[in-house]
VOPAGU-2260 file (C-alpha; in pm, 1 decimal, decimal comma):
REM VOPAGU-2260
SITE   aa  ch    i         X         Y         Z
SITE  UNK   A    0    1729,0    3996,2    1722,2
SITE  UNK   A    1    1720,0    3935,3    1346,9
SITE  UNK   A    2    1419,8    3707,1    1392,8
SITE  UNK   A    3    1220,8    3986,6    1561,0
SITE  UNK   A    4    1311,9    4230,0    1283,4
SITE  UNK   A    5    1196,9    3982,1    1020,4
SITE  UNK   A    6     868,7    3923,4    1202,3
SITE  UNK   A    7     817,4    4299,3    1234,3
SITE  UNK   A    8     881,2    4346,8     863,0
SITE  UNK   A    9     631,3    4073,3     774,0
SITE  UNK   A   10     368,5    4228,0     999,1
SITE  UNK   A   11     425,5    4569,6     841,9
SITE  UNK   A   12     385,3    4423,8     491,8
SITE  UNK   A   13      68,6    4242,6     594,5
SITE  UNK   A   14     -85,6    4560,8     731,3
SITE  UNK   A   15       5,0    4745,3     409,6
SITE  UNK   A   16    -170,2    4474,6     209,3
SITE  UNK   A   17    -478,1    4511,1     429,6
SITE  UNK   A   18    -481,6    4887,2     373,7
SITE  UNK   A   19    -438,7    4844,5      -1,7
SITE  UNK   A   20    -719,3    4589,6     -12,6
SITE  UNK   A   21    -952,9    4822,1     178,5
SITE  UNK   A   22    -866,1    5115,9     -48,4
SITE  UNK   A   23    -936,6    4903,3    -357,5
SITE  UNK   A   24   -1269,7    4787,1    -211,2
SITE  UNK   A   25   -1370,8    5143,7    -126,5
SITE  UNK   A   26   -1281,5    5263,4    -476,9
SITE  UNK   A   27   -1462,7    4968,7    -637,5
SITE  UNK   A   28   -1785,8    5065,0    -457,6
SITE  UNK   A   29   -1790,1    5385,6    -662,7
SITE  UNK   A   30   -1808,1    5179,9    -982,4
SITE  UNK   A   31   -2031,9    4902,8    -850,6
SITE  UNK   A   32   -2315,4    5114,8    -708,9
SITE  UNK   A   33   -2415,3    5292,7   -1032,7
SITE  UNK   A   34   -2395,6    4966,5   -1227,6
SITE  UNK   A   35   -2617,2    4792,4    -971,9
SITE  UNK   A   36   -2865,4    5081,0    -972,9
SITE  UNK   A   37   -2885,7    5066,4   -1351,8
SITE  UNK   A   38   -2915,8    4688,9   -1385,1
SITE  UNK   A   39   -3103,9    4599,9   -1067,2
SITE  UNK   A   40   -3333,1    4893,1    -981,1
SITE  UNK   A   41   -3454,5    4893,1    -623,5
SITE  UNK   A   42   -3181,0    4666,8    -487,7
SITE  UNK   A   43   -3033,7    4800,6    -161,4
SITE  UNK   A   44   -2708,7    4942,1    -296,0
SITE  UNK   A   45   -2496,3    4925,3      18,7
SITE  UNK   A   46   -2561,7    4558,0      90,9
SITE  UNK   A   47   -2559,6    4457,4    -276,3
SITE  UNK   A   48   -2229,8    4640,7    -332,7
SITE  UNK   A   49   -2073,7    4451,5     -43,9
SITE  UNK   A   50   -2194,1    4120,2    -188,1
SITE  UNK   A   51   -2053,5    4198,9    -532,9
SITE  UNK   A   52   -1720,3    4322,3    -398,0
SITE  UNK   A   53   -1681,7    4030,3    -158,7
SITE  UNK   A   54   -1737,4    3786,2    -445,4
SITE  UNK   A   55   -1504,5    3954,7    -694,1
SITE  UNK   A   56   -1163,3    3805,7    -761,8
SITE  UNK   A   57    -853,6    4013,5    -695,9
SITE  UNK   A   58    -817,4    4102,7   -1063,3
SITE  UNK   A   59   -1187,0    4192,3   -1089,8
SITE  UNK   A   60   -1159,1    4407,6    -779,2
SITE  UNK   A   61    -864,2    4588,5    -936,5
SITE  UNK   A   62   -1060,6    4646,4   -1258,4
SITE  UNK   A   63   -1355,1    4783,2   -1059,6
SITE  UNK   A   64   -1130,4    5009,3    -853,5
SITE  UNK   A   65    -970,4    5147,6   -1169,2
SITE  UNK   A   66   -1313,5    5203,7   -1323,3
SITE  UNK   A   67   -1413,4    5417,7   -1026,4
SITE  UNK   A   68   -1215,4    5707,0   -1170,8
SITE  UNK   A   69   -1429,5    5718,2   -1485,2
SITE  UNK   A   70   -1710,0    5976,2   -1510,8
SITE  UNK   A   71   -1958,7    5716,6   -1643,7
SITE  UNK   A   72   -1999,9    5343,9   -1602,5
SITE  UNK   A   73   -1850,0    5180,7   -1910,0
SITE  UNK   A   74   -2018,3    4885,5   -2081,0
SITE  UNK   A   75   -1724,9    4668,5   -1969,7
SITE  UNK   A   76   -1767,6    4766,6   -1604,1
SITE  UNK   A   77   -2141,6    4721,3   -1631,9
SITE  UNK   A   78   -2094,9    4370,4   -1773,6
SITE  UNK   A   79   -1841,3    4281,6   -1504,5
SITE  UNK   A   80   -2075,7    4389,2   -1224,4
SITE  UNK   A   81   -2363,0    4190,3   -1376,2
SITE  UNK   A   82   -2136,7    3886,6   -1416,7
SITE  UNK   A   83   -2029,3    3899,1   -1050,4
SITE  UNK   A   84   -2382,0    3977,7    -927,0
SITE  UNK   A   85   -2530,0    3674,8   -1099,8
SITE  UNK   A   86   -2284,3    3421,8    -959,0
SITE  UNK   A   87   -2438,0    3167,5    -720,3
SITE  UNK   A   88   -2221,1    3286,8    -430,0
SITE  UNK   A   89   -2324,9    3648,4    -484,5
SITE  UNK   A   90   -2691,6    3554,7    -513,8
SITE  UNK   A   91   -2664,8    3363,3    -185,0
SITE  UNK   A   92   -2504,9    3667,9     -24,1
SITE  UNK   A   93   -2782,6    3891,0    -153,7
SITE  UNK   A   94   -3046,3    3650,4     -27,9
SITE  UNK   A   95   -2900,2    3630,7     320,8
SITE  UNK   A   96   -2725,7    3964,4     374,6
SITE  UNK   A   97   -2848,0    4194,3     102,8
SITE  UNK   A   98   -3222,5    4154,9      69,7
SITE  UNK   A   99   -3325,2    3959,0     380,3
SITE  UNK   A  100   -3343,6    4264,3     612,7
SITE  UNK   A  101   -3580,8    4433,3     367,3
SITE  UNK   A  102   -3808,8    4133,5     336,2
SITE  UNK   A  103   -3892,1    4108,2     706,7
C-alpha cells in the first residue's frame, strides 16, 4: 500500500513539473517573439519562437519567462534571444522546422 502511495506522489510531482514547464514556455514566448521580430525581421515568429525556446537551457527559459512581464524587451533579453537563436542547434531547428515550410 505504501508503495502505491509513493508512486502516486511521484506521478503527481511529475505532472506538476510538466505544467510548470509549459507555463514557463508560454510566458517565455511573450518575451521571445518581440525580440525575434526586432532582430530577425520577416522570420516566422511562431516557428522561430518554438526553436528558440526548445533550445534554451532551464535557467535561460526562466529568465525569458520572467522577462515576459516587462513592458518592453530589455537589452539583456534581446541579447539572450539572439544568443540562443544563433546556436547551431537552433539554426538547424529553424532550417528544418521554422523556415522550411515557407521555402516550398
